[in-house]
C-alpha positions as CSV (number, residue, x, y, z in Angstrom):
1,M,12.1,7.6,-41.4
2,K,12.5,3.9,-41.2
3,E,10.6,2.0,-38.5
4,R,12.5,-0.2,-36.3
5,G,11.0,-3.6,-35.6
6,F,11.5,-6.1,-32.8
7,L,14.3,-7.9,-34.7
8,N,16.3,-4.7,-35.2
9,M,17.0,-4.1,-31.5
10,T,20.4,-3.2,-30.2
11,G,22.2,-5.2,-27.6
12,T,21.5,-2.7,-24.9
13,E,17.8,-2.7,-25.7
14,I,17.7,-6.5,-25.7
15,L,19.4,-6.5,-22.3
16,K,16.9,-4.0,-20.9
17,L,14.0,-6.1,-22.2
18,A,15.5,-9.3,-20.7
19,S,16.0,-7.5,-17.4
20,I,12.3,-6.4,-17.3
21,I,11.1,-9.9,-18.1
22,A,13.5,-11.4,-15.4
23,V,12.1,-9.0,-12.8
24,G,8.6,-10.1,-13.6
25,I,9.5,-13.8,-13.4
26,V,11.5,-13.4,-10.1
27,A,8.7,-11.4,-8.5
28,S,6.0,-13.9,-9.6
29,C,8.0,-16.9,-8.4
30,S,8.9,-15.3,-5.2
31,A,5.3,-14.5,-4.4
32,L,4.2,-18.0,-5.3
33,G,6.9,-19.7,-3.3
34,A,6.2,-17.5,-0.3
35,S,2.5,-18.2,-0.4
36,F,3.1,-22.0,-0.5
37,G,5.6,-21.7,2.3
38,D,3.3,-19.6,4.5
39,A,0.4,-22.0,3.9
40,K,2.6,-25.0,4.9
41,V,3.8,-23.3,8.1
42,A,0.2,-22.2,9.1
43,A,-1.2,-25.6,8.3
44,S,1.4,-27.3,10.5
45,A,0.7,-24.9,13.3
46,V,-3.0,-25.4,13.2
47,E,-2.4,-29.2,13.2
48,S,-0.1,-28.9,16.2
49,V,-2.5,-26.8,18.1
50,A,-5.3,-29.3,17.4
51,R,-3.0,-32.1,18.9
52,Q,-1.8,-30.1,21.9
53,P,-4.1,-27.2,22.7
54,E,-2.1,-26.4,25.9
55,A,1.0,-25.6,23.9
56,R,-0.8,-23.0,21.8
57,G,1.3,-20.0,22.8
58,S,4.6,-21.7,22.1
59,I,3.3,-23.1,18.8
60,L,2.0,-19.7,17.6
61,S,5.3,-17.9,18.4
62,T,7.2,-20.5,16.6
63,M,4.8,-20.2,13.6
64,L,5.4,-16.4,13.5
65,I,9.2,-16.9,13.4
66,G,8.8,-19.5,10.7
67,I,6.6,-17.3,8.6
68,G,9.1,-14.5,9.0
69,L,11.9,-16.7,7.8
70,V,9.8,-17.8,4.8
71,E,9.0,-14.2,3.9
72,A,12.7,-13.2,4.0
73,T,13.6,-15.2,0.9
74,P,11.2,-13.4,-1.5
75,I,12.1,-10.0,-0.1
76,I,15.7,-10.7,-0.9
77,G,14.8,-12.0,-4.3
78,I,12.7,-8.9,-5.1
79,V,15.5,-6.6,-3.9
80,I,18.0,-8.4,-6.2
81,A,15.5,-8.1,-9.1
82,L,15.0,-4.4,-8.5
83,I,18.8,-3.9,-8.4
84,L,18.9,-5.8,-11.7
85,L,16.2,-3.5,-13.1
86,Y,17.4,-0.1,-11.9
87,A,21.2,-0.5,-11.3
88,N,22.0,-3.2,-13.9
89,P,25.7,-3.9,-13.7
90,L,25.6,-5.5,-17.2
91,L,24.7,-2.2,-18.9
92,G,27.9,-0.5,-17.8
């Protein structure tokens, strides 16, 4: 039996491999972007509380809404990546 190498892959196998790599890249970039966004929102909130301690409650509730909005983007990205992985419309 002849061994198949990496260069002898069919089109479907290449598409599956590319989908797996794309999912990894999307998940990594989503997590990295969300972590930077969360850090920016939290740092701004801490700075605002330091300037106006009496507005702490309002600032913290706004911070939580901001973090929720920042976290929505990577969740959507990961959902799209999982659809690409498990229900790939390109594979037919």
